[in-house]
N, CA and C atoms as a LAMMPS dump frame, in Angstrom:
ITEM: TIMESTEP
0
ITEM: NUMBER OF ATOMS
255
ITEM: BOX BOUNDS ff ff ff
-5.0000000000000000e+02 5.0000000000000000e+02
-5.0000000000000000e+02 5.0000000000000000e+02
-5.0000000000000000e+02 5.0000000000000000e+02
ITEM: ATOMS id mol type element x y z
1 1 1 N 236.252 402.4 117.717
2 1 2 C 235.471 403.559 118.065
3 1 3 C 236.252 404.845 117.68
4 2 1 N 235.522 405.867 117.195
5 2 2 C 236.042 407.153 116.79
6 2 3 C 235.503 408.232 117.723
7 3 1 N 236.424 408.869 118.52
8 3 2 C 235.957 409.906 119.39
9 3 3 C 236.557 411.201 119.066
10 4 1 N 235.756 412.287 119.284
11 4 2 C 236.406 413.61 118.906
12 4 3 C 235.817 414.689 120.023
13 5 1 N 236.684 415.74 120.203
14 5 2 C 236.211 416.767 121.014
15 5 3 C 236.566 418.077 120.348
16 6 1 N 237.193 418.047 119.214
17 6 2 C 237.443 419.212 118.389
18 6 3 C 236.685 419.185 117.121
19 7 1 N 237.373 419.249 116.002
20 7 2 C 236.725 419.202 114.745
21 7 3 C 237.136 417.964 114.026
22 8 1 N 236.153 417.126 113.462
23 8 2 C 236.499 415.922 112.838
24 8 3 C 235.734 415.814 111.494
25 9 1 N 236.467 415.265 110.475
26 9 2 C 235.884 414.944 109.217
27 9 3 C 236.214 413.62 108.81
28 10 1 N 235.23 412.711 108.448
29 10 2 C 235.38 411.331 108.052
30 10 3 C 234.806 411.187 106.628
31 11 1 N 235.433 410.628 105.687
32 11 2 C 234.951 410.433 104.348
33 11 3 C 235.111 408.933 103.913
34 12 1 N 234.196 408.387 103.21
35 12 2 C 234.328 407.114 102.642
36 12 3 C 234.93 406.026 103.549
37 13 1 N 234.396 405.866 104.654
38 13 2 C 234.92 405.056 105.784
39 13 3 C 233.932 403.997 106.283
40 14 1 N 234.391 403.076 106.991
41 14 2 C 233.651 402.056 107.689
42 14 3 C 233.962 402.133 109.191
43 15 1 N 232.93 402.486 109.964
44 15 2 C 233.059 402.451 111.337
45 15 3 C 232.188 401.27 111.895
46 16 1 N 232.889 400.227 112.408
47 16 2 C 232.15 398.978 112.745
48 16 3 C 232.74 398.14 113.897
49 17 1 N 231.904 397.341 114.412
50 17 2 C 232.2 396.373 115.427
51 17 3 C 232.756 396.818 116.705
52 18 1 N 232.33 397.885 117.178
53 18 2 C 232.739 398.342 118.499
54 18 3 C 231.76 397.939 119.558
55 19 1 N 232.254 397.498 120.687
56 19 2 C 231.431 397.075 121.704
57 19 3 C 230.784 398.23 122.514
58 20 1 N 231.029 399.316 122.173
59 20 2 C 230.387 400.633 122.714
60 20 3 C 230.001 401.508 121.606
61 21 1 N 230.503 402.678 121.429
62 21 2 C 229.979 403.733 120.517
63 21 3 C 230.887 403.515 119.149
64 22 1 N 230.23 403.549 118.093
65 22 2 C 231.036 403.657 116.803
66 22 3 C 231.608 404.938 116.651
67 23 1 N 230.736 406.141 116.79
68 23 2 C 231.317 407.456 116.712
69 23 3 C 230.715 408.107 117.895
70 24 1 N 231.643 408.796 118.651
71 24 2 C 231.294 409.599 119.816
72 24 3 C 231.708 411.069 119.535
73 25 1 N 230.868 411.764 119.106
74 25 2 C 231.03 413.248 118.705
75 25 3 C 230.875 414.141 119.86
76 26 1 N 232.03 414.81 120.357
77 26 2 C 231.918 415.718 121.51
78 26 3 C 232.092 417.113 120.958
79 27 1 N 232.662 417.219 119.762
80 27 2 C 232.911 418.557 119.218
81 27 3 C 232.02 418.655 118.02
82 28 1 N 232.629 418.994 116.888
83 28 2 C 232.075 419.16 115.639
84 28 3 C 232.4 418.028 114.654
85 29 1 N 231.579 417.176 114.237
86 29 2 C 231.922 415.958 113.345
87 29 3 C 231.145 415.983 112.212
88 30 1 N 231.713 415.7 110.998
89 30 2 C 231.014 415.551 109.769
90 30 3 C 231.49 414.127 109.213
91 31 1 N 230.499 413.303 108.994
92 31 2 C 230.738 412.049 108.423
93 31 3 C 230.031 411.931 107.097
94 32 1 N 230.672 411.601 105.962
95 32 2 C 230.106 411.502 104.703
96 32 3 C 230.422 410.232 103.927
97 33 1 N 229.418 409.77 103.21
98 33 2 C 229.673 408.539 102.25
99 33 3 C 230.263 407.346 103.006
100 34 1 N 229.807 407.06 104.309
101 34 2 C 230.411 406.065 105.12
102 34 3 C 229.316 405.142 105.635
103 35 1 N 229.841 403.996 106.169
104 35 2 C 228.964 402.918 106.863
105 35 3 C 229.323 402.983 108.248
106 36 1 N 228.13 402.919 109.146
107 36 2 C 228.347 402.801 110.553
108 36 3 C 227.547 401.45 110.928
109 37 1 N 228.258 400.438 111.283
110 37 2 C 227.738 399.097 111.346
111 37 3 C 228.138 398.348 112.509
112 38 1 N 227.167 397.574 113.139
113 38 2 C 227.464 396.484 114.123
114 38 3 C 228.13 397.085 115.391
115 39 1 N 227.737 398.318 115.864
116 39 2 C 228.348 398.841 117.085
117 39 3 C 227.169 398.746 118.054
118 40 1 N 227.598 398.946 119.374
119 40 2 C 226.449 398.994 120.392
120 40 3 C 225.559 400.225 120.147
121 41 1 N 226.176 401.375 120.014
122 41 2 C 225.476 402.608 119.645
123 41 3 C 226.251 403.148 118.356
124 42 1 N 225.534 403.281 117.372
125 42 2 C 226.161 403.665 116.007
126 42 3 C 226.927 404.959 116.128
127 43 1 N 226.044 405.986 116.494
128 43 2 C 226.615 407.403 116.539
129 43 3 C 225.927 408.07 117.714
130 44 1 N 226.854 408.67 118.571
131 44 2 C 226.429 409.452 119.75
132 44 3 C 226.935 410.844 119.648
133 45 1 N 225.959 411.875 119.847
134 45 2 C 226.4 413.243 119.766
135 45 3 C 226.219 413.971 121.039
136 46 1 N 227.368 414.526 121.592
137 46 2 C 227.392 415.465 122.607
138 46 3 C 227.7 416.866 122.067
139 47 1 N 228.142 416.996 120.839
140 47 2 C 228.195 418.186 120.108
141 47 3 C 227.558 418.107 118.843
142 48 1 N 227.86 418.933 117.892
143 48 2 C 227.236 418.826 116.527
144 48 3 C 227.769 417.816 115.676
145 49 1 N 226.916 416.955 115.123
146 49 2 C 227.303 415.796 114.295
147 49 3 C 226.444 415.886 113.011
148 50 1 N 227.1 415.8 111.926
149 50 2 C 226.382 415.791 110.596
150 50 3 C 226.728 414.405 109.89
151 51 1 N 225.671 413.654 109.506
152 51 2 C 225.861 412.518 108.706
153 51 3 C 225.298 412.723 107.346
154 52 1 N 226.142 412.631 106.305
155 52 2 C 225.75 412.876 104.948
156 52 3 C 225.92 411.571 104.026
157 53 1 N 224.88 411.112 103.489
158 53 2 C 224.934 409.919 102.668
159 53 3 C 225.623 408.761 103.354
160 54 1 N 225.236 408.506 104.652
161 54 2 C 225.774 407.49 105.44
162 54 3 C 224.708 406.522 105.584
163 55 1 N 225.222 405.213 105.724
164 55 2 C 224.245 404.033 106.113
165 55 3 C 224.549 403.73 107.612
166 56 1 N 223.559 403.71 108.461
167 56 2 C 223.579 403.304 109.769
168 56 3 C 222.738 402.092 109.954
169 57 1 N 223.386 400.845 110.192
170 57 2 C 222.753 399.745 110.193
171 57 3 C 223.307 398.635 111.24
172 58 1 N 222.406 397.771 111.718
173 58 2 C 222.844 396.695 112.635
174 58 3 C 223.51 397.025 113.854
175 59 1 N 223.288 398.212 114.408
176 59 2 C 223.643 398.626 115.745
177 59 3 C 222.487 398.512 116.664
178 60 1 N 222.8 398.233 117.998
179 60 2 C 221.721 398.216 118.879
180 60 3 C 220.99 399.44 118.995
181 61 1 N 221.629 400.647 119.012
182 61 2 C 220.937 401.995 118.844
183 61 3 C 221.676 402.583 117.672
184 62 1 N 220.887 403.13 116.811
185 62 2 C 221.378 403.767 115.625
186 62 3 C 222.069 405.133 115.864
187 63 1 N 221.262 406.067 116.186
188 63 2 C 221.75 407.45 116.545
189 63 3 C 221.275 407.898 117.793
190 64 1 N 222.133 408.327 118.655
191 64 2 C 221.737 408.935 119.995
192 64 3 C 222.204 410.289 120.119
193 65 1 N 221.261 411.295 120.176
194 65 2 C 221.615 412.648 120.17
195 65 3 C 221.359 413.316 121.538
196 66 1 N 222.455 413.707 122.151
197 66 2 C 222.399 414.452 123.495
198 66 3 C 222.191 415.865 123.223
199 67 1 N 222.733 416.352 122.05
200 67 2 C 222.648 417.706 121.568
201 67 3 C 221.877 417.815 120.244
202 68 1 N 222.62 417.694 119.115
203 68 2 C 221.87 417.819 117.912
204 68 3 C 222.596 417.015 116.756
205 69 1 N 221.865 416.435 115.967
206 69 2 C 222.351 415.849 114.653
207 69 3 C 221.75 416.734 113.667
208 70 1 N 222.696 417.245 112.738
209 70 2 C 222.166 418.265 111.69
210 70 3 C 221.453 417.432 110.45
211 71 1 N 221.941 416.283 110.19
212 71 2 C 221.341 415.587 109.149
213 71 3 C 221.601 414.094 109.266
214 72 1 N 220.508 413.259 109.191
215 72 2 C 220.661 411.88 109.326
216 72 3 C 219.908 411.257 108.1
217 73 1 N 220.668 410.543 107.171
218 73 2 C 220.006 410.129 106.099
219 73 3 C 220.194 408.562 106.063
220 74 1 N 219.222 407.855 105.485
221 74 2 C 219.387 406.417 105.113
222 74 3 C 219.559 405.582 106.356
223 75 1 N 218.697 405.664 107.301
224 75 2 C 218.779 404.74 108.472
225 75 3 C 218.088 403.461 107.94
226 76 1 N 218.614 402.318 108.115
227 76 2 C 217.961 401.126 107.652
228 76 3 C 216.582 400.897 108.303
229 77 1 N 215.701 400.275 107.656
230 77 2 C 214.337 399.967 108.154
231 77 3 C 214.271 399.364 109.503
232 78 1 N 215.238 398.431 109.886
233 78 2 C 215.141 397.754 111.021
234 78 3 C 216.009 398.349 112.174
235 79 1 N 216.568 399.533 111.838
236 79 2 C 217.477 400.148 112.854
237 79 3 C 216.638 400.917 113.812
238 80 1 N 217.183 400.885 115.113
239 80 2 C 216.428 401.595 116.208
240 80 3 C 216.438 403.092 115.783
241 81 1 N 215.334 403.776 116.072
242 81 2 C 215.229 405.244 115.568
243 81 3 C 216.114 406.053 116.449
244 82 1 N 216.335 407.353 115.871
245 82 2 C 217.101 408.327 116.585
246 82 3 C 216.472 408.654 117.859
247 83 1 N 217.266 409.076 118.819
248 83 2 C 216.591 409.441 120.099
249 83 3 C 217.41 410.511 120.843
250 84 1 N 216.92 410.997 121.897
251 84 2 C 217.593 411.951 122.801
252 84 3 C 217.919 411.277 124.082
253 85 1 N 219.119 411.426 124.587
254 85 2 C 219.519 410.891 125.811
255 85 3 C 219.613 411.897 126.938
């Protein structure tokens, strides 16, 4: 699990196999050119989260936005849709 409450930048990474959140964004987070795979919830936003050229796949919930996701690209066809909690 990756958790932030400040400013976070992740590039060319794999966030996977968490029994809870893959990414928990409480501050400002930018994730680019990365895979978010096989987590309970792929990416959860309490602050601003931007996903650029990321693949979110095989998570129970793909993207859960409590505030805002600026950009979500390339959600797999069978991935749960983005939602608001």
